[in-house]
PDB file of N, CA, C and O in Angstrom:
ATOM      1  N   MET A   1     129.345  27.592  -8.611  1.00  0.00           N
ATOM      2  CA  MET A   1     128.485  28.701  -8.956  1.00  0.00           C
ATOM      3  C   MET A   1     127.072  28.419  -8.451  1.00  0.00           C
ATOM      4  O   MET A   1     126.557  27.313  -8.613  1.00  0.00           O
ATOM      5  N   ASP A   2     126.457  29.413  -7.845  1.00  0.00           N
ATOM      6  CA  ASP A   2     125.081  29.293  -7.362  1.00  0.00           C
ATOM      7  C   ASP A   2     124.114  29.930  -8.346  1.00  0.00           C
ATOM      8  O   ASP A   2     124.457  30.857  -9.081  1.00  0.00           O
ATOM      9  N   LEU A   3     122.899  29.406  -8.338  1.00  0.00           N
ATOM     10  CA  LEU A   3     121.809  29.952  -9.143  1.00  0.00           C
ATOM     11  C   LEU A   3     120.724  30.466  -8.206  1.00  0.00           C
ATOM     12  O   LEU A   3     120.355  29.784  -7.250  1.00  0.00           O
ATOM     13  N   LEU A   4     120.216  31.652  -8.473  1.00  0.00           N
ATOM     14  CA  LEU A   4     119.059  32.166  -7.760  1.00  0.00           C
ATOM     15  C   LEU A   4     117.838  31.751  -8.566  1.00  0.00           C
ATOM     16  O   LEU A   4     117.649  32.193  -9.699  1.00  0.00           O
ATOM     17  N   LEU A   5     117.008  30.894  -7.967  1.00  0.00           N
ATOM     18  CA  LEU A   5     115.854  30.334  -8.672  1.00  0.00           C
ATOM     19  C   LEU A   5     114.591  30.567  -7.871  1.00  0.00           C
ATOM     20  O   LEU A   5     114.637  30.908  -6.689  1.00  0.00           O
ATOM     21  N   TYR A   6     113.446  30.376  -8.543  1.00  0.00           N
ATOM     22  CA  TYR A   6     112.153  30.692  -7.969  1.00  0.00           C
ATOM     23  C   TYR A   6     111.178  29.543  -8.178  1.00  0.00           C
ATOM     24  O   TYR A   6     111.199  28.856  -9.199  1.00  0.00           O
ATOM     25  N   HIS A   7     110.318  29.356  -7.172  1.00  0.00           N
ATOM     26  CA  HIS A   7     109.294  28.310  -7.225  1.00  0.00           C
ATOM     27  C   HIS A   7     107.966  28.939  -6.832  1.00  0.00           C
ATOM     28  O   HIS A   7     107.858  29.575  -5.784  1.00  0.00           O
ATOM     29  N   ARG A   8     106.974  28.764  -7.665  1.00  0.00           N
ATOM     30  CA  ARG A   8     105.654  29.346  -7.399  1.00  0.00           C
ATOM     31  C   ARG A   8     104.743  28.303  -6.762  1.00  0.00           C
ATOM     32  O   ARG A   8     104.706  27.146  -7.182  1.00  0.00           O
ATOM     33  N   THR A   9     104.008  28.740  -5.738  1.00  0.00           N
ATOM     34  CA  THR A   9     103.085  27.871  -5.030  1.00  0.00           C
ATOM     35  C   THR A   9     102.002  28.742  -4.391  1.00  0.00           C
ATOM     36  O   THR A   9     101.983  29.955  -4.600  1.00  0.00           O
ATOM     37  N   ASP A  10     101.110  28.140  -3.623  1.00  0.00           N
ATOM     38  CA  ASP A  10     100.106  28.954  -2.933  1.00  0.00           C
ATOM     39  C   ASP A  10     100.679  29.439  -1.599  1.00  0.00           C
ATOM     40  O   ASP A  10     101.691  28.920  -1.128  1.00  0.00           O
ATOM     41  N   SER A  11     100.040  30.414  -1.009  1.00  0.00           N
ATOM     42  CA  SER A  11     100.582  31.061   0.190  1.00  0.00           C
ATOM     43  C   SER A  11     100.682  30.105   1.378  1.00  0.00           C
ATOM     44  O   SER A  11     101.622  30.197   2.168  1.00  0.00           O
ATOM     45  N   GLU A  12      99.733  29.201   1.507  1.00  0.00           N
ATOM     46  CA  GLU A  12      99.766  28.238   2.619  1.00  0.00           C
ATOM     47  C   GLU A  12     100.959  27.288   2.476  1.00  0.00           C
ATOM     48  O   GLU A  12     101.674  27.029   3.445  1.00  0.00           O
ATOM     49  N   ALA A  13     101.165  26.779   1.275  1.00  0.00           N
ATOM     50  CA  ALA A  13     102.310  25.885   1.041  1.00  0.00           C
ATOM     51  C   ALA A  13     103.623  26.637   1.209  1.00  0.00           C
ATOM     52  O   ALA A  13     104.584  26.092   1.753  1.00  0.00           O
ATOM     53  N   ALA A  14     103.673  27.889   0.746  1.00  0.00           N
ATOM     54  CA  ALA A  14     104.892  28.687   0.885  1.00  0.00           C
ATOM     55  C   ALA A  14     105.244  28.884   2.358  1.00  0.00           C
ATOM     56  O   ALA A  14     106.411  28.781   2.736  1.00  0.00           O
ATOM     57  N   ALA A  15     104.258  29.163   3.176  1.00  0.00           N
ATOM     58  CA  ALA A  15     104.512  29.343   4.609  1.00  0.00           C
ATOM     59  C   ALA A  15     105.071  28.063   5.224  1.00  0.00           C
ATOM     60  O   ALA A  15     105.997  28.115   6.033  1.00  0.00           O
ATOM     61  N   ALA A  16     104.514  26.921   4.846  1.00  0.00           N
ATOM     62  CA  ALA A  16     105.005  25.634   5.367  1.00  0.00           C
ATOM     63  C   ALA A  16     106.424  25.345   4.885  1.00  0.00           C
ATOM     64  O   ALA A  16     107.262  24.865   5.649  1.00  0.00           O
ATOM     65  N   ILE A  17     106.684  25.637   3.624  1.00  0.00           N
ATOM     66  CA  ILE A  17     108.027  25.412   3.061  1.00  0.00           C
ATOM     67  C   ILE A  17     109.055  26.264   3.812  1.00  0.00           C
ATOM     68  O   ILE A  17     110.105  25.760   4.208  1.00  0.00           O
ATOM     69  N   LEU A  18     108.760  27.526   4.003  1.00  0.00           N
ATOM     70  CA  LEU A  18     109.712  28.417   4.660  1.00  0.00           C
ATOM     71  C   LEU A  18     109.863  28.098   6.137  1.00  0.00           C
ATOM     72  O   LEU A  18     110.953  28.243   6.689  1.00  0.00           O
ATOM     73  N   ALA A  19     108.789  27.665   6.786  1.00  0.00           N
ATOM     74  CA  ALA A  19     108.877  27.302   8.198  1.00  0.00           C
ATOM     75  C   ALA A  19     109.729  26.050   8.399  1.00  0.00           C
ATOM     76  O   ALA A  19     110.522  25.970   9.337  1.00  0.00           O
ATOM     77  N   GLY A  20     109.555  25.078   7.508  1.00  0.00           N
ATOM     78  CA  GLY A  20     110.286  23.819   7.632  1.00  0.00           C
ATOM     79  C   GLY A  20     111.597  23.779   6.883  1.00  0.00           C
ATOM     80  O   GLY A  20     112.412  22.879   7.086  1.00  0.00           O
ATOM     81  N   ARG A  21     111.803  24.768   6.006  1.00  0.00           N
ATOM     82  CA  ARG A  21     113.019  24.822   5.180  1.00  0.00           C
ATOM     83  C   ARG A  21     113.245  23.534   4.400  1.00  0.00           C
ATOM     84  O   ARG A  21     114.367  23.042   4.283  1.00  0.00           O
ATOM     85  N   HIS A  22     112.141  22.999   3.868  1.00  0.00           N
ATOM     86  CA  HIS A  22     112.236  21.832   2.986  1.00  0.00           C
ATOM     87  C   HIS A  22     111.035  21.823   2.045  1.00  0.00           C
ATOM     88  O   HIS A  22     110.039  22.508   2.278  1.00  0.00           O
ATOM     89  N   MET A  23     111.149  21.041   0.989  1.00  0.00           N
ATOM     90  CA  MET A  23     110.077  20.938  -0.001  1.00  0.00           C
ATOM     91  C   MET A  23     109.857  19.476  -0.349  1.00  0.00           C
ATOM     92  O   MET A  23     110.777  18.659  -0.295  1.00  0.00           O
ATOM     93  N   ILE A  24     108.627  19.166  -0.706  1.00  0.00           N
ATOM     94  CA  ILE A  24     108.311  17.859  -1.272  1.00  0.00           C
ATOM     95  C   ILE A  24     107.756  18.090  -2.667  1.00  0.00           C
ATOM     96  O   ILE A  24     107.242  19.166  -2.974  1.00  0.00           O
ATOM     97  N   SER A  25     107.864  17.089  -3.490  1.00  0.00           N
ATOM     98  CA  SER A  25     107.388  17.214  -4.866  1.00  0.00           C
ATOM     99  C   SER A  25     106.001  16.619  -5.007  1.00  0.00           C
ATOM    100  O   SER A  25     105.690  15.578  -4.429  1.00  0.00           O
ATOM    101  N   HIS A  26     105.176  17.300  -5.786  1.00  0.00           N
ATOM    102  CA  HIS A  26     103.869  16.759  -6.169  1.00  0.00           C
ATOM    103  C   HIS A  26     103.864  16.418  -7.657  1.00  0.00           C
ATOM    104  O   HIS A  26     102.829  16.062  -8.220  1.00  0.00           O
ATOM    105  N   ASP A  27     105.023  16.531  -8.279  1.00  0.00           N
ATOM    106  CA  ASP A  27     105.179  16.219  -9.698  1.00  0.00           C
ATOM    107  C   ASP A  27     105.379  14.708  -9.856  1.00  0.00           C
ATOM    108  O   ASP A  27     106.068  14.095  -9.039  1.00  0.00           O
ATOM    109  N   PRO A  28     104.793  14.101 -10.884  1.00  0.00           N
ATOM    110  CA  PRO A  28     104.974  12.655 -11.090  1.00  0.00           C
ATOM    111  C   PRO A  28     106.441  12.223 -11.187  1.00  0.00           C
ATOM    112  O   PRO A  28     106.772  11.073 -10.896  1.00  0.00           O
ATOM    113  N   SER A  29     107.308  13.135 -11.593  1.00  0.00           N
ATOM    114  CA  SER A  29     108.732  12.806 -11.717  1.00  0.00           C
ATOM    115  C   SER A  29     109.421  12.709 -10.357  1.00  0.00           C
ATOM    116  O   SER A  29     110.495  12.119 -10.241  1.00  0.00           O
ATOM    117  N   GLY A  30     108.798  13.292  -9.329  1.00  0.00           N
ATOM    118  CA  GLY A  30     109.418  13.347  -8.018  1.00  0.00           C
ATOM    119  C   GLY A  30     110.366  14.520  -7.862  1.00  0.00           C
ATOM    120  O   GLY A  30     110.982  14.688  -6.810  1.00  0.00           O
ATOM    121  N   LEU A  31     110.489  15.333  -8.903  1.00  0.00           N
ATOM    122  CA  LEU A  31     111.405  16.476  -8.894  1.00  0.00           C
ATOM    123  C   LEU A  31     110.652  17.763  -8.578  1.00  0.00           C
ATOM    124  O   LEU A  31     109.431  17.832  -8.712  1.00  0.00           O
ATOM    125  N   ILE A  32     111.396  18.773  -8.159  1.00  0.00           N
ATOM    126  CA  ILE A  32     110.820  20.095  -7.904  1.00  0.00           C
ATOM    127  C   ILE A  32     111.280  21.028  -9.015  1.00  0.00           C
ATOM    128  O   ILE A  32     112.458  21.069  -9.370  1.00  0.00           O
ATOM    129  N   TRP A  33     110.331  21.769  -9.548  1.00  0.00           N
ATOM    130  CA  TRP A  33     110.606  22.671 -10.679  1.00  0.00           C
ATOM    131  C   TRP A  33     110.857  24.086 -10.193  1.00  0.00           C
ATOM    132  O   TRP A  33     110.204  24.571  -9.269  1.00  0.00           O
ATOM    133  N   PHE A  34     111.824  24.743 -10.840  1.00  0.00           N
ATOM    134  CA  PHE A  34     112.177  26.125 -10.550  1.00  0.00           C
ATOM    135  C   PHE A  34     112.333  26.890 -11.853  1.00  0.00           C
ATOM    136  O   PHE A  34     112.575  26.305 -12.909  1.00  0.00           O
ATOM    137  N   SER A  35     112.191  28.204 -11.762  1.00  0.00           N
ATOM    138  CA  SER A  35     112.406  29.099 -12.889  1.00  0.00           C
ATOM    139  C   SER A  35     113.516  30.075 -12.519  1.00  0.00           C
ATOM    140  O   SER A  35     113.760  30.330 -11.340  1.00  0.00           O
ATOM    141  N   ASP A  36     114.178  30.612 -13.519  1.00  0.00           N
ATOM    142  CA  ASP A  36     115.179  31.652 -13.239  1.00  0.00           C
ATOM    143  C   ASP A  36     114.544  33.040 -13.204  1.00  0.00           C
ATOM    144  O   ASP A  36     115.247  34.042 -13.077  1.00  0.00           O
ATOM    145  N   ARG A  37     113.228  33.100 -13.317  1.00  0.00           N
ATOM    146  CA  ARG A  37     112.521  34.387 -13.293  1.00  0.00           C
ATOM    147  C   ARG A  37     111.370  34.343 -12.291  1.00  0.00           C
ATOM    148  O   ARG A  37     110.540  33.435 -12.337  1.00  0.00           O
ATOM    149  N   PRO A  38     111.319  35.319 -11.388  1.00  0.00           N
ATOM    150  CA  PRO A  38     110.252  35.304 -10.387  1.00  0.00           C
ATOM    151  C   PRO A  38     108.870  35.596 -10.964  1.00  0.00           C
ATOM    152  O   PRO A  38     107.856  35.249 -10.360  1.00  0.00           O
ATOM    153  N   ASP A  39     108.832  36.225 -12.115  1.00  0.00           N
ATOM    154  CA  ASP A  39     107.563  36.601 -12.734  1.00  0.00           C
ATOM    155  C   ASP A  39     107.171  35.644 -13.857  1.00  0.00           C
ATOM    156  O   ASP A  39     106.539  36.051 -14.831  1.00  0.00           O
ATOM    157  N   ASP A  40     107.543  34.388 -13.721  1.00  0.00           N
ATOM    158  CA  ASP A  40     107.269  33.357 -14.717  1.00  0.00           C
ATOM    159  C   ASP A  40     105.765  33.264 -15.006  1.00  0.00           C
ATOM    160  O   ASP A  40     105.014  32.798 -14.149  1.00  0.00           O
ATOM    161  N   PRO A  41     105.305  33.692 -16.185  1.00  0.00           N
ATOM    162  CA  PRO A  41     103.872  33.632 -16.482  1.00  0.00           C
ATOM    163  C   PRO A  41     103.368  32.191 -16.595  1.00  0.00           C
ATOM    164  O   PRO A  41     102.170  31.948 -16.453  1.00  0.00           O
ATOM    165  N   ASN A  42     104.251  31.248 -16.845  1.00  0.00           N
ATOM    166  CA  ASN A  42     103.834  29.847 -16.915  1.00  0.00           C
ATOM    167  C   ASN A  42     103.501  29.281 -15.544  1.00  0.00           C
ATOM    168  O   ASN A  42     102.834  28.251 -15.445  1.00  0.00           O
ATOM    169  N   GLY A  43     103.954  29.938 -14.491  1.00  0.00           N
ATOM    170  CA  GLY A  43     103.734  29.430 -13.148  1.00  0.00           C
ATOM    171  C   GLY A  43     102.476  29.921 -12.481  1.00  0.00           C
ATOM    172  O   GLY A  43     102.171  29.498 -11.366  1.00  0.00           O
ATOM    173  N   LEU A  44     101.735  30.799 -13.125  1.00  0.00           N
ATOM    174  CA  LEU A  44     100.563  31.387 -12.476  1.00  0.00           C
ATOM    175  C   LEU A  44      99.529  30.355 -12.055  1.00  0.00           C
ATOM    176  O   LEU A  44      98.791  30.581 -11.096  1.00  0.00           O
ATOM    177  N   ASP A  45      99.463  29.242 -12.742  1.00  0.00           N
ATOM    178  CA  ASP A  45      98.512  28.188 -12.376  1.00  0.00           C
ATOM    179  C   ASP A  45      98.898  27.476 -11.081  1.00  0.00           C
ATOM    180  O   ASP A  45      98.088  26.750 -10.506  1.00  0.00           O
ATOM    181  N   TYR A  46     100.134  27.683 -10.622  1.00  0.00           N
ATOM    182  CA  TYR A  46     100.629  26.968  -9.447  1.00  0.00           C
ATOM    183  C   TYR A  46     100.458  27.741  -8.153  1.00  0.00           C
ATOM    184  O   TYR A  46     100.666  27.184  -7.075  1.00  0.00           O
ATOM    185  N   GLY A  47     100.091  28.990  -8.230  1.00  0.00           N
ATOM    186  CA  GLY A  47      99.849  29.750  -7.011  1.00  0.00           C
ATOM    187  C   GLY A  47     100.258  31.198  -7.129  1.00  0.00           C
ATOM    188  O   GLY A  47     100.799  31.639  -8.143  1.00  0.00           O
ATOM    189  N   ASP A  48      99.981  31.931  -6.054  1.00  0.00           N
ATOM    190  CA  ASP A  48     100.193  33.372  -6.050  1.00  0.00           C
ATOM    191  C   ASP A  48     101.424  33.809  -5.260  1.00  0.00           C
ATOM    192  O   ASP A  48     101.657  35.004  -5.076  1.00  0.00           O
ATOM    193  N   THR A  49     102.211  32.840  -4.796  1.00  0.00           N
ATOM    194  CA  THR A  49     103.361  33.147  -3.954  1.00  0.00           C
ATOM    195  C   THR A  49     104.621  32.549  -4.567  1.00  0.00           C
ATOM    196  O   THR A  49     104.608  31.429  -5.077  1.00  0.00           O
ATOM    197  N   VAL A  50     105.708  33.314  -4.508  1.00  0.00           N
ATOM    198  CA  VAL A  50     106.975  32.862  -5.075  1.00  0.00           C
ATOM    199  C   VAL A  50     108.002  32.704  -3.955  1.00  0.00           C
ATOM    200  O   VAL A  50     108.192  33.604  -3.137  1.00  0.00           O
ATOM    201  N   ILE A  51     108.649  31.562  -3.934  1.00  0.00           N
ATOM    202  CA  ILE A  51     109.735  31.275  -2.994  1.00  0.00           C
ATOM    203  C   ILE A  51     111.039  31.360  -3.773  1.00  0.00           C
ATOM    204  O   ILE A  51     111.126  30.875  -4.901  1.00  0.00           O
ATOM    205  N   SER A  52     112.044  31.971  -3.176  1.00  0.00           N
ATOM    206  CA  SER A  52     113.350  32.019  -3.830  1.00  0.00           C
ATOM    207  C   SER A  52     114.330  31.110  -3.096  1.00  0.00           C
ATOM    208  O   SER A  52     114.278  30.955  -1.876  1.00  0.00           O
ATOM    209  N   VAL A  53     115.209  30.527  -3.868  1.00  0.00           N
ATOM    210  CA  VAL A  53     116.260  29.662  -3.337  1.00  0.00           C
ATOM    211  C   VAL A  53     117.568  29.991  -4.043  1.00  0.00           C
ATOM    212  O   VAL A  53     117.575  30.405  -5.203  1.00  0.00           O
ATOM    213  N   ARG A  54     118.660  29.804  -3.339  1.00  0.00           N
ATOM    214  CA  ARG A  54     119.983  29.939  -3.947  1.00  0.00           C
ATOM    215  C   ARG A  54     120.601  28.547  -3.897  1.00  0.00           C
ATOM    216  O   ARG A  54     120.904  28.020  -2.826  1.00  0.00           O
ATOM    217  N   LEU A  55     120.781  27.958  -5.091  1.00  0.00           N
ATOM    218  CA  LEU A  55     121.203  26.564  -5.193  1.00  0.00           C
ATOM    219  C   LEU A  55     122.520  26.421  -5.939  1.00  0.00           C
ATOM    220  O   LEU A  55     122.795  27.176  -6.872  1.00  0.00           O
ATOM    221  N   PRO A  56     123.335  25.455  -5.529  1.00  0.00           N
ATOM    222  CA  PRO A  56     124.529  25.160  -6.317  1.00  0.00           C
ATOM    223  C   PRO A  56     124.107  24.653  -7.700  1.00  0.00           C
ATOM    224  O   PRO A  56     123.208  23.820  -7.818  1.00  0.00           O
ATOM    225  N   ALA A  57     124.751  25.155  -8.717  1.00  0.00           N
ATOM    226  CA  ALA A  57     124.411  24.725 -10.080  1.00  0.00           C
ATOM    227  C   ALA A  57     124.552  23.215 -10.234  1.00  0.00           C
ATOM    228  O   ALA A  57     123.880  22.610 -11.069  1.00  0.00           O
ATOM    229  N   SER A  58     125.411  22.612  -9.445  1.00  0.00           N
ATOM    230  CA  SER A  58     125.663  21.172  -9.573  1.00  0.00           C
ATOM    231  C   SER A  58     124.464  20.306  -9.217  1.00  0.00           C
ATOM    232  O   SER A  58     124.419  19.143  -9.618  1.00  0.00           O
ATOM    233  N   ILE A  59     123.482  20.837  -8.472  1.00  0.00           N
ATOM    234  CA  ILE A  59     122.300  20.031  -8.137  1.00  0.00           C
ATOM    235  C   ILE A  59     121.102  20.379  -9.015  1.00  0.00           C
ATOM    236  O   ILE A  59     120.035  19.783  -8.868  1.00  0.00           O
ATOM    237  N   CYS A  60     121.267  21.332  -9.920  1.00  0.00           N
ATOM    238  CA  CYS A  60     120.178  21.799 -10.784  1.00  0.00           C
ATOM    239  C   CYS A  60     120.325  21.214 -12.181  1.00  0.00           C
ATOM    240  O   CYS A  60     121.407  21.221 -12.769  1.00  0.00           O
ATOM    241  N   ARG A  61     119.224  20.713 -12.690  1.00  0.00           N
ATOM    242  CA  ARG A  61     119.220  20.191 -14.057  1.00  0.00           C
ATOM    243  C   ARG A  61     118.404  21.139 -14.932  1.00  0.00           C
ATOM    244  O   ARG A  61     117.223  21.369 -14.674  1.00  0.00           O
ATOM    245  N   LEU A  62     119.033  21.684 -15.959  1.00  0.00           N
ATOM    246  CA  LEU A  62     118.323  22.546 -16.898  1.00  0.00           C
ATOM    247  C   LEU A  62     117.412  21.676 -17.751  1.00  0.00           C
ATOM    248  O   LEU A  62     117.875  20.781 -18.458  1.00  0.00           O
ATOM    249  N   GLU A  63     116.111  21.946 -17.679  1.00  0.00           N
ATOM    250  CA  GLU A  63     115.128  21.146 -18.415  1.00  0.00           C
ATOM    251  C   GLU A  63     114.724  21.792 -19.734  1.00  0.00           C
ATOM    252  O   GLU A  63     114.540  21.110 -20.742  1.00  0.00           O
ATOM    253  N   GLN A  64     114.589  23.110 -19.713  1.00  0.00           N
ATOM    254  CA  GLN A  64     114.156  23.785 -20.944  1.00  0.00           C
ATOM    255  C   GLN A  64     114.496  25.267 -20.903  1.00  0.00           C
ATOM    256  O   GLN A  64     114.574  25.881 -19.839  1.00  0.00           O
ATOM    257  N   ILE A  65     114.692  25.816 -22.082  1.00  0.00           N
ATOM    258  CA  ILE A  65     114.856  27.258 -22.250  1.00  0.00           C
ATOM    259  C   ILE A  65     113.732  27.701 -23.172  1.00  0.00           C
ATOM    260  O   ILE A  65     113.640  27.256 -24.316  1.00  0.00           O
ATOM    261  N   LEU A  66     112.884  28.575 -22.667  1.00  0.00           N
ATOM    262  CA  LEU A  66     111.738  29.034 -23.439  1.00  0.00           C
ATOM    263  C   LEU A  66     112.179  30.072 -24.469  1.00  0.00           C
ATOM    264  O   LEU A  66     113.252  30.659 -24.328  1.00  0.00           O
ATOM    265  N   PRO A  67     111.368  30.306 -25.502  1.00  0.00           N
ATOM    266  CA  PRO A  67     111.749  31.249 -26.565  1.00  0.00           C
ATOM    267  C   PRO A  67     112.142  32.639 -26.056  1.00  0.00           C
ATOM    268  O   PRO A  67     112.987  33.300 -26.659  1.00  0.00           O
ATOM    269  N   ARG A  68     111.540  33.081 -24.963  1.00  0.00           N
ATOM    270  CA  ARG A  68     111.880  34.412 -24.443  1.00  0.00           C
ATOM    271  C   ARG A  68     113.104  34.366 -23.519  1.00  0.00           C
ATOM    272  O   ARG A  68     113.461  35.379 -22.918  1.00  0.00           O
ATOM    273  N   GLY A  69     113.746  33.200 -23.404  1.00  0.00           N
ATOM    274  CA  GLY A  69     114.988  33.071 -22.657  1.00  0.00           C
ATOM    275  C   GLY A  69     114.858  32.551 -21.240  1.00  0.00           C
ATOM    276  O   GLY A  69     115.868  32.271 -20.594  1.00  0.00           O
ATOM    277  N   GLU A  70     113.643  32.415 -20.743  1.00  0.00           N
ATOM    278  CA  GLU A  70     113.446  31.900 -19.388  1.00  0.00           C
ATOM    279  C   GLU A  70     113.906  30.446 -19.307  1.00  0.00           C
ATOM    280  O   GLU A  70     113.668  29.652 -20.217  1.00  0.00           O
ATOM    281  N   LYS A  71     114.567  30.117 -18.205  1.00  0.00           N
ATOM    282  CA  LYS A  71     115.079  28.760 -18.012  1.00  0.00           C
ATOM    283  C   LYS A  71     114.323  28.071 -16.892  1.00  0.00           C
ATOM    284  O   LYS A  71     114.046  28.667 -15.852  1.00  0.00           O
ATOM    285  N   HIS A  72     113.992  26.801 -17.119  1.00  0.00           N
ATOM    286  CA  HIS A  72     113.349  25.966 -16.108  1.00  0.00           C
ATOM    287  C   HIS A  72     114.305  24.860 -15.703  1.00  0.00           C
ATOM    288  O   HIS A  72     114.919  24.204 -16.543  1.00  0.00           O
ATOM    289  N   TYR A  73     114.418  24.667 -14.390  1.00  0.00           N
ATOM    290  CA  TYR A  73     115.314  23.671 -13.817  1.00  0.00           C
ATOM    291  C   TYR A  73     114.524  22.710 -12.942  1.00  0.00           C
ATOM    292  O   TYR A  73     113.448  23.046 -12.448  1.00  0.00           O
ATOM    293  N   THR A  74     115.065  21.516 -12.755  1.00  0.00           N
ATOM    294  CA  THR A  74     114.533  20.593 -11.762  1.00  0.00           C
ATOM    295  C   THR A  74     115.629  20.275 -10.757  1.00  0.00           C
ATOM    296  O   THR A  74     116.823  20.322 -11.052  1.00  0.00           O
ATOM    297  N   VAL A  75     115.157  19.946  -9.541  1.00  0.00           N
ATOM    298  CA  VAL A  75     116.057  19.600  -8.443  1.00  0.00           C
ATOM    299  C   VAL A  75     115.415  18.457  -7.669  1.00  0.00           C
ATOM    300  O   VAL A  75     114.200  18.427  -7.480  1.00  0.00           O
ATOM    301  N   ARG A  76     116.236  17.526  -7.229  1.00  0.00           N
ATOM    302  CA  ARG A  76     115.739  16.448  -6.366  1.00  0.00           C
ATOM    303  C   ARG A  76     115.475  17.013  -4.977  1.00  0.00           C
ATOM    304  O   ARG A  76     116.320  17.739  -4.453  1.00  0.00           O
ATOM    305  N   PRO A  77     114.340  16.712  -4.364  1.00  0.00           N
ATOM    306  CA  PRO A  77     114.041  17.248  -3.029  1.00  0.00           C
ATOM    307  C   PRO A  77     115.125  16.921  -2.004  1.00  0.00           C
ATOM    308  O   PRO A  77     115.412  17.742  -1.132  1.00  0.00           O
ATOM    309  N   ASP A  78     115.725  15.751  -2.093  1.00  0.00           N
ATOM    310  CA  ASP A  78     116.764  15.352  -1.133  1.00  0.00           C
ATOM    311  C   ASP A  78     118.021  16.203  -1.243  1.00  0.00           C
ATOM    312  O   ASP A  78     118.845  16.203  -0.328  1.00  0.00           O
ATOM    313  N   ASP A  79     118.184  16.927  -2.346  1.00  0.00           N
ATOM    314  CA  ASP A  79     119.369  17.778  -2.534  1.00  0.00           C
ATOM    315  C   ASP A  79     119.202  19.159  -1.895  1.00  0.00           C
ATOM    316  O   ASP A  79     120.179  19.893  -1.746  1.00  0.00           O
ATOM    317  N   LEU A  80     117.989  19.512  -1.521  1.00  0.00           N
ATOM    318  CA  LEU A  80     117.738  20.828  -0.917  1.00  0.00           C
ATOM    319  C   LEU A  80     118.178  20.825   0.543  1.00  0.00           C
ATOM    320  O   LEU A  80     117.938  19.861   1.271  1.00  0.00           O
ATOM    321  N   ARG A  81     118.817  21.903   0.961  1.00  0.00           N
ATOM    322  CA  ARG A  81     119.263  22.078   2.340  1.00  0.00           C
ATOM    323  C   ARG A  81     118.632  23.345   2.902  1.00  0.00           C
ATOM    324  O   ARG A  81     118.313  24.266   2.151  1.00  0.00           O
ATOM    325  N   PRO A  82     118.449  23.395   4.233  1.00  0.00           N
ATOM    326  CA  PRO A  82     117.805  24.584   4.824  1.00  0.00           C
ATOM    327  C   PRO A  82     118.445  25.905   4.427  1.00  0.00           C
ATOM    328  O   PRO A  82     117.734  26.894   4.249  1.00  0.00           O
ATOM    329  N   HIS A  83     119.754  25.953   4.282  1.00  0.00           N
ATOM    330  CA  HIS A  83     120.416  27.211   3.947  1.00  0.00           C
ATOM    331  C   HIS A  83     120.183  27.662   2.509  1.00  0.00           C
ATOM    332  O   HIS A  83     120.545  28.782   2.150  1.00  0.00           O
ATOM    333  N   HIS A  84     119.582  26.804   1.679  1.00  0.00           N
ATOM    334  CA  HIS A  84     119.279  27.180   0.291  1.00  0.00           C
ATOM    335  C   HIS A  84     118.106  28.160   0.193  1.00  0.00           C
ATOM    336  O   HIS A  84     117.988  28.896  -0.787  1.00  0.00           O
ATOM    337  N   PHE A  85     117.250  28.168   1.203  1.00  0.00           N
ATOM    338  CA  PHE A  85     116.053  29.010   1.169  1.00  0.00           C
ATOM    339  C   PHE A  85     116.413  30.430   1.567  1.00  0.00           C
ATOM    340  O   PHE A  85     117.004  30.659   2.622  1.00  0.00           O
ATOM    341  N   THR A  86     116.048  31.396   0.705  1.00  0.00           N
ATOM    342  CA  THR A  86     116.429  32.783   0.984  1.00  0.00           C
ATOM    343  C   THR A  86     115.281  33.573   1.580  1.00  0.00           C
ATOM    344  O   THR A  86     115.435  34.758   1.874  1.00  0.00           O
TER     345      THR A  86
END
């Protein structure tokens, strides 16, 4: 099963991510965070651009479910493949 997930960043980083079809983490954990909602209000501090990815559920770790039902996942950067970027 695949999950359609979203990552918020700034427009310059989004352009680089989409051009290279890869991501690096700036999180101390080394993981990349995604939301199941493109309009995640918690992500506004991370930038004005949203990237979508379609990922196998097997590489996604559910980290938290917020009270309003939004889910946050983490993924190891090495698990991302170019075809995951939509």
